[in-house]
DRENFIFI-262059 format. One record per residue: residue number from 1; residue in one letter; chain; z, y, x of N, C-alpha, C, O in turn. Coordinates in Angstrom, 3 decimals. Layout:
<pts>
+-----+------+-----+----------+----------+----------+----------+----------+----------+----------+----------+----------+----------+----------+----------+
: seq : type : mol :     n.c3 :     n.c2 :     n.c1 :    ca.c3 :    ca.c2 :    ca.c1 :     c.c3 :     c.c2 :     c.c1 :     o.c3 :     o.c2 :     o.c1 :
+-----+------+-----+----------+----------+----------+----------+----------+----------+----------+----------+----------+----------+----------+----------+
: NUM :    A :   A :        Z :        Y :        X :        Z :        Y :        X :        Z :        Y :        X :        Z :        Y :        X :
...
+-----+------+-----+----------+----------+----------+----------+----------+----------+----------+----------+----------+----------+----------+----------+
</pts>
This chain:
<pts>
+-----+------+-----+----------+----------+----------+----------+----------+----------+----------+----------+----------+----------+----------+----------+
: seq : type : mol :     n.c3 :     n.c2 :     n.c1 :    ca.c3 :    ca.c2 :    ca.c1 :     c.c3 :     c.c2 :     c.c1 :     o.c3 :     o.c2 :     o.c1 :
+-----+------+-----+----------+----------+----------+----------+----------+----------+----------+----------+----------+----------+----------+----------+
:   1 :    M :   A :   14.640 :  -12.315 :  -55.553 :   13.456 :  -12.776 :  -55.498 :   12.777 :  -12.299 :  -54.445 :   12.819 :  -11.079 :  -54.283 :
:   2 :    P :   A :   12.030 :  -13.089 :  -53.524 :   11.290 :  -12.642 :  -52.544 :    9.985 :  -11.715 :  -52.688 :    9.251 :  -11.919 :  -53.654 :
:   3 :    P :   A :    9.695 :  -10.796 :  -51.849 :    8.564 :   -9.948 :  -52.353 :    7.202 :  -10.439 :  -52.193 :    6.260 :   -9.716 :  -52.516 :
:   4 :    L :   A :    6.988 :  -11.805 :  -51.640 :    5.775 :  -12.670 :  -51.982 :    6.093 :  -14.003 :  -51.825 :    7.075 :  -14.360 :  -51.173 :
:   5 :    A :   A :    5.206 :  -14.901 :  -52.468 :    5.781 :  -16.252 :  -52.499 :    5.152 :  -16.771 :  -50.976 :    4.161 :  -16.406 :  -50.344 :
:   6 :    G :   A :    6.049 :  -17.640 :  -50.745 :    5.993 :  -18.211 :  -49.394 :    7.227 :  -17.871 :  -48.242 :    7.286 :  -18.285 :  -47.084 :
:   7 :    A :   A :    8.077 :  -17.079 :  -48.881 :    9.116 :  -16.656 :  -48.161 :    9.862 :  -17.781 :  -47.631 :   10.305 :  -17.740 :  -46.483 :
:   8 :    E :   A :   10.033 :  -18.800 :  -48.403 :   10.917 :  -20.004 :  -48.000 :   10.188 :  -20.851 :  -46.763 :   10.871 :  -21.527 :  -45.992 :
:   9 :    L :   A :    8.987 :  -20.771 :  -46.664 :    8.051 :  -21.152 :  -45.624 :    8.216 :  -20.533 :  -44.244 :    7.695 :  -20.998 :  -43.231 :
:  10 :    V :   A :    8.912 :  -19.548 :  -44.282 :    9.053 :  -18.790 :  -43.046 :   10.101 :  -19.200 :  -42.053 :   11.271 :  -18.833 :  -42.164 :
:  11 :    H :   A :    9.693 :  -19.917 :  -41.142 :   10.827 :  -20.587 :  -40.175 :   10.716 :  -20.014 :  -38.598 :   11.639 :  -20.271 :  -37.825 :
:  12 :    T :   A :    9.602 :  -19.260 :  -38.160 :    9.405 :  -18.894 :  -36.993 :    9.329 :  -17.402 :  -36.931 :    9.044 :  -16.783 :  -37.957 :
:  13 :    P :   A :    9.563 :  -16.772 :  -35.800 :    9.216 :  -15.320 :  -35.718 :    7.731 :  -15.049 :  -35.844 :    7.456 :  -13.999 :  -36.425 :
:  14 :    L :   A :    6.720 :  -15.786 :  -35.417 :    5.394 :  -15.556 :  -35.718 :    5.098 :  -15.498 :  -37.182 :    4.362 :  -14.621 :  -37.635 :
:  15 :    Q :   A :    5.734 :  -16.542 :  -38.038 :    5.474 :  -16.759 :  -39.282 :    6.192 :  -15.337 :  -40.120 :    5.695 :  -14.807 :  -41.113 :
:  16 :    L :   A :    7.226 :  -14.987 :  -39.560 :    7.949 :  -13.870 :  -40.093 :    7.023 :  -12.408 :  -39.961 :    6.894 :  -11.518 :  -40.801 :
:  17 :    Y :   A :    6.477 :  -12.510 :  -38.676 :    5.716 :  -11.324 :  -38.539 :    4.578 :  -11.207 :  -39.497 :    4.407 :  -10.233 :  -40.229 :
:  18 :    R :   A :    3.697 :  -12.413 :  -39.440 :    2.697 :  -12.436 :  -40.620 :    3.130 :  -12.261 :  -41.939 :    2.441 :  -11.530 :  -42.651 :
:  19 :    Y :   A :    4.135 :  -12.784 :  -42.412 :    4.591 :  -12.620 :  -43.631 :    4.995 :  -11.160 :  -44.100 :    4.775 :  -10.719 :  -45.228 :
:  20 :    L :   A :    5.581 :  -10.517 :  -43.134 :    5.869 :   -9.136 :  -43.431 :    4.725 :   -8.132 :  -43.404 :    4.709 :   -7.109 :  -44.088 :
:  21 :    L :   A :    3.766 :   -8.509 :  -42.556 :    2.611 :   -7.809 :  -42.442 :    1.793 :   -7.744 :  -43.888 :    1.237 :   -6.756 :  -44.367 :
:  22 :    R :   A :    1.880 :   -9.066 :  -44.438 :    1.300 :   -9.189 :  -45.903 :    2.009 :   -8.412 :  -46.755 :    1.405 :   -7.751 :  -47.600 :
:  23 :    C :   A :    3.277 :   -8.379 :  -46.670 :    4.107 :   -7.531 :  -47.542 :    3.740 :   -6.143 :  -47.532 :    3.734 :   -5.545 :  -48.608 :
:  24 :    C :   A :    3.411 :   -5.502 :  -46.399 :    2.926 :   -4.182 :  -46.213 :    1.767 :   -3.981 :  -47.088 :    1.647 :   -2.826 :  -47.496 :
:  25 :    R :   A :    0.969 :   -4.746 :  -47.439 :   -0.052 :   -4.383 :  -48.032 :    0.099 :   -4.282 :  -49.593 :   -0.879 :   -4.035 :  -50.299 :
:  26 :    Q :   A :    1.333 :   -4.476 :  -50.099 :    1.765 :   -4.114 :  -51.448 :    2.303 :   -2.498 :  -51.495 :    2.545 :   -1.879 :  -52.531 :
:  27 :    L :   A :    2.401 :   -2.082 :  -50.387 :    2.768 :   -0.650 :  -50.430 :    1.817 :    0.146 :  -50.778 :    0.670 :   -0.092 :  -50.399 :
:  28 :    P :   A :    2.125 :    1.326 :  -51.622 :    1.399 :    2.191 :  -52.339 :    0.390 :    2.985 :  -51.515 :   -0.806 :    3.072 :  -51.793 :
:  29 :    S :   A :    1.041 :    3.601 :  -50.391 :    0.304 :    4.738 :  -49.500 :   -0.054 :    4.071 :  -48.061 :    0.603 :    3.163 :  -47.551 :
:  30 :    T :   A :   -1.146 :    4.643 :  -47.524 :   -1.618 :    4.173 :  -46.222 :   -0.573 :    4.555 :  -45.242 :   -0.383 :    3.883 :  -44.229 :
:  31 :    A :   A :    0.085 :    5.583 :  -45.512 :    1.047 :    6.321 :  -44.560 :    2.283 :    5.405 :  -44.399 :    2.699 :    5.064 :  -43.291 :
:  32 :    M :   A :    2.836 :    5.032 :  -45.552 :    3.878 :    4.065 :  -45.750 :    3.744 :    2.795 :  -45.119 :    4.628 :    2.274 :  -44.438 :
:  33 :    Q :   A :    2.214 :    2.124 :  -45.443 :    1.907 :    0.935 :  -44.749 :    1.891 :    1.044 :  -43.277 :    2.201 :    0.096 :  -42.555 :
:  34 :    Q :   A :    1.489 :    2.321 :  -42.785 :    1.358 :    2.258 :  -41.269 :    2.663 :    2.343 :  -40.626 :    2.927 :    1.752 :  -39.578 :
:  35 :    H :   A :    3.577 :    3.175 :  -41.344 :    5.071 :    3.255 :  -40.931 :    5.734 :    2.087 :  -40.728 :    6.438 :    1.925 :  -39.732 :
:  36 :    Y :   A :    5.559 :    1.091 :  -41.727 :    6.287 :   -0.221 :  -41.868 :    5.501 :   -1.246 :  -40.925 :    6.139 :   -2.099 :  -40.309 :
:  37 :    R :   A :    4.386 :   -1.175 :  -40.838 :    3.655 :   -2.067 :  -39.792 :    4.101 :   -1.941 :  -38.382 :    4.329 :   -2.921 :  -37.672 :
:  38 :    H :   A :    4.243 :   -0.468 :  -37.920 :    4.713 :    0.022 :  -36.794 :    6.208 :   -0.738 :  -36.675 :    6.432 :   -1.439 :  -35.687 :
:  39 :    A :   A :    7.070 :   -0.593 :  -37.571 :    8.341 :   -0.685 :  -37.543 :    8.434 :   -2.520 :  -37.482 :    9.209 :   -3.029 :  -36.672 :
:  40 :    I :   A :    7.791 :   -3.187 :  -38.177 :    7.485 :   -4.713 :  -38.068 :    7.103 :   -5.090 :  -36.594 :    7.572 :   -6.095 :  -36.060 :
:  41 :    R :   A :    6.224 :   -4.237 :  -35.955 :    5.616 :   -4.577 :  -34.780 :    6.741 :   -4.361 :  -33.696 :    6.955 :   -5.212 :  -32.833 :
:  42 :    Q :   A :    7.356 :   -3.338 :  -33.772 :    8.616 :   -2.933 :  -32.957 :    9.694 :   -3.992 :  -32.779 :   10.192 :   -4.451 :  -31.752 :
:  43 :    G :   A :    9.942 :   -4.280 :  -34.207 :   11.131 :   -5.420 :  -34.257 :   10.769 :   -6.694 :  -33.768 :   11.595 :   -7.347 :  -33.131 :
:  44 :    Y :   A :    9.474 :   -7.188 :  -34.020 :    8.941 :   -8.279 :  -33.394 :    9.014 :   -8.455 :  -31.902 :    9.428 :   -9.456 :  -31.316 :
:  45 :    N :   A :    8.481 :   -7.165 :  -31.283 :    8.444 :   -7.002 :  -29.742 :   10.030 :   -7.065 :  -29.103 :   10.300 :   -7.552 :  -28.005 :
:  46 :    S :   A :   10.917 :   -6.516 :  -29.956 :   12.389 :   -6.379 :  -29.374 :   12.957 :   -7.748 :  -29.544 :   13.839 :   -8.028 :  -28.732 :
:  47 :    H :   A :   12.663 :   -8.613 :  -30.372 :   13.306 :   -9.880 :  -30.687 :   12.360 :  -11.136 :  -30.229 :   12.714 :  -12.288 :  -30.476 :
:  48 :    S :   A :   11.270 :  -10.877 :  -29.622 :   10.680 :  -12.073 :  -29.515 :   11.061 :  -12.855 :  -28.294 :   10.508 :  -13.920 :  -28.017 :
:  49 :    D :   A :   11.958 :  -12.349 :  -27.606 :   12.489 :  -13.238 :  -26.495 :   14.069 :  -13.864 :  -26.870 :   14.954 :  -14.114 :  -26.051 :
:  50 :    E :   A :   14.122 :  -14.015 :  -28.209 :   15.538 :  -14.488 :  -28.752 :   15.327 :  -15.992 :  -28.643 :   14.337 :  -16.605 :  -29.044 :
:  51 :    D :   A :   16.475 :  -16.532 :  -28.002 :   16.445 :  -18.069 :  -27.844 :   17.192 :  -18.980 :  -28.995 :   16.873 :  -20.073 :  -29.461 :
:  52 :    D :   A :   18.366 :  -18.067 :  -29.290 :   19.366 :  -18.802 :  -30.081 :   18.537 :  -18.900 :  -31.510 :   17.967 :  -17.951 :  -32.048 :
:  53 :    P :   A :   18.598 :  -20.311 :  -32.027 :   17.748 :  -20.505 :  -33.211 :   18.661 :  -19.981 :  -34.848 :   18.228 :  -19.629 :  -35.945 :
:  54 :    E :   A :   20.048 :  -20.154 :  -34.303 :   20.699 :  -19.631 :  -35.230 :   20.528 :  -17.985 :  -35.789 :   20.317 :  -17.546 :  -36.919 :
:  55 :    R :   A :   20.708 :  -17.335 :  -34.533 :   20.251 :  -15.854 :  -34.522 :   18.922 :  -15.442 :  -35.119 :   18.726 :  -14.496 :  -35.882 :
:  56 :    T :   A :   17.914 :  -16.438 :  -34.577 :   16.620 :  -16.171 :  -35.237 :   16.629 :  -16.389 :  -36.782 :   15.981 :  -15.686 :  -37.558 :
:  57 :    Q :   A :   17.332 :  -17.310 :  -37.108 :   17.183 :  -17.399 :  -38.692 :   18.081 :  -16.333 :  -39.236 :   17.860 :  -16.019 :  -40.405 :
:  58 :    M :   A :   18.868 :  -15.834 :  -38.731 :   19.760 :  -14.674 :  -39.208 :   18.886 :  -13.439 :  -39.469 :   18.990 :  -12.755 :  -40.487 :
:  59 :    I :   A :   17.987 :  -13.199 :  -38.438 :   17.056 :  -12.160 :  -38.338 :   15.922 :  -12.418 :  -39.545 :   15.415 :  -11.535 :  -40.237 :
:  60 :    I :   A :   15.690 :  -13.673 :  -39.610 :   14.565 :  -13.874 :  -40.448 :   15.023 :  -13.647 :  -41.865 :   14.336 :  -12.968 :  -42.628 :
:  61 :    Q :   A :   16.074 :  -14.151 :  -42.214 :   16.712 :  -13.910 :  -43.458 :   16.925 :  -12.609 :  -43.954 :   16.680 :  -12.274 :  -45.113 :
:  62 :    R :   A :   17.505 :  -11.678 :  -42.839 :   17.661 :  -10.348 :  -43.014 :   16.407 :   -9.394 :  -43.128 :   16.407 :   -8.262 :  -43.611 :
:  63 :    A :   A :   15.353 :  -10.072 :  -42.593 :   14.092 :   -9.024 :  -42.523 :   13.626 :   -9.493 :  -44.018 :   13.451 :   -8.611 :  -44.858 :
:  64 :    I :   A :   13.442 :  -10.716 :  -44.331 :   12.972 :  -10.935 :  -46.068 :   13.793 :  -10.172 :  -46.926 :   13.269 :   -9.609 :  -47.887 :
:  65 :    A :   A :   15.030 :  -10.069 :  -46.712 :   15.748 :   -9.573 :  -47.756 :   15.558 :   -7.800 :  -47.745 :   15.569 :   -7.155 :  -48.794 :
:  66 :    D :   A :   15.405 :   -7.228 :  -46.516 :   15.092 :   -5.884 :  -46.314 :   13.544 :   -5.530 :  -47.056 :   13.256 :   -4.525 :  -47.706 :
:  67 :    A :   A :   12.707 :   -6.664 :  -46.736 :   11.256 :   -6.407 :  -47.374 :   11.394 :   -6.404 :  -48.792 :   10.687 :   -5.643 :  -49.453 :
:  68 :    D :   A :   12.260 :   -7.202 :  -49.369 :   12.585 :   -7.345 :  -50.764 :   12.942 :   -6.192 :  -51.407 :   12.485 :   -5.895 :  -52.511 :
:  69 :    W :   A :   13.964 :   -5.311 :  -50.616 :   14.698 :   -4.315 :  -51.314 :   13.566 :   -3.185 :  -51.160 :   13.486 :   -2.371 :  -52.080 :
:  70 :    I :   A :   12.705 :   -3.069 :  -50.099 :   11.837 :   -1.971 :  -49.927 :   10.783 :   -2.045 :  -51.157 :   10.466 :   -1.109 :  -51.892 :
:  71 :    L :   A :   10.339 :   -3.314 :  -51.203 :    9.205 :   -3.601 :  -52.414 :    9.810 :   -3.303 :  -53.817 :    9.102 :   -2.802 :  -54.691 :
:  72 :    D :   A :   11.158 :   -3.619 :  -54.040 :   11.769 :   -3.427 :  -55.245 :   11.878 :   -2.011 :  -55.479 :   11.675 :   -1.548 :  -56.602 :
:  73 :    K :   A :   12.234 :   -1.177 :  -54.333 :   12.601 :    0.258 :  -54.386 :   11.110 :    1.037 :  -54.937 :   10.973 :    1.814 :  -55.882 :
:  74 :    V :   A :   10.163 :    0.556 :  -54.047 :    8.626 :    1.157 :  -54.428 :    8.514 :    0.921 :  -56.061 :    8.366 :    1.805 :  -56.905 :
:  75 :    R :   A :    8.627 :   -0.546 :  -56.293 :    8.328 :   -0.582 :  -57.721 :    8.906 :    0.028 :  -58.872 :    8.359 :    0.242 :  -59.954 :
:  76 :    I :   A :   10.073 :    0.285 :  -58.519 :   11.070 :    1.211 :  -59.496 :   10.722 :    2.614 :  -59.521 :   10.758 :    3.249 :  -60.575 :
:  77 :    K :   A :   10.351 :    3.186 :  -58.306 :    9.656 :    4.373 :  -58.093 :    8.305 :    4.511 :  -59.098 :    8.032 :    5.452 :  -59.844 :
:  78 :    E :   A :    7.698 :    3.506 :  -58.916 :    6.202 :    3.619 :  -59.695 :    6.623 :    3.725 :  -60.933 :    6.128 :    4.678 :  -61.534 :
:  79 :    R :   A :    7.508 :    2.955 :  -61.639 :    7.776 :    2.865 :  -62.930 :    8.246 :    3.927 :  -63.527 :    7.944 :    4.103 :  -64.708 :
:  80 :    R :   A :    9.062 :    4.840 :  -62.865 :    9.641 :    6.169 :  -63.194 :    8.519 :    7.225 :  -63.983 :    7.487 :    7.560 :  -63.403 :
:  81 :    P :   A :    8.785 :    7.611 :  -65.101 :    7.828 :    8.828 :  -65.245 :    8.161 :    9.799 :  -64.435 :    9.267 :    9.962 :  -63.919 :
:  82 :    P :   A :    6.857 :   10.707 :  -64.265 :    7.068 :   11.983 :  -63.366 :    7.991 :   12.950 :  -64.206 :    8.122 :   12.898 :  -65.429 :
:  83 :    R :   A :    8.606 :   13.837 :  -63.358 :    9.318 :   14.809 :  -63.913 :    8.721 :   16.060 :  -63.917 :    9.308 :   17.023 :  -64.410 :
+-----+------+-----+----------+----------+----------+----------+----------+----------+----------+----------+----------+----------+----------+----------+
</pts>
């Protein structure tokens, strides 16, 4: 399950960038949000010159899957009772 509605509408790097920044808003702490925003920005800058459409789609699919994993991990951690 994608972290936010609209993951299936992401087709370009700019759409992915905006989508991932919206996903960051769901993270619990400001420090965590800043960390992932920085990582998203770095990833966008390092892959912004990618010309191969197939490679671009692979990057988009992987980034959405990674965002899903991170948000699921945070949700599971929040549900656990404190020790």
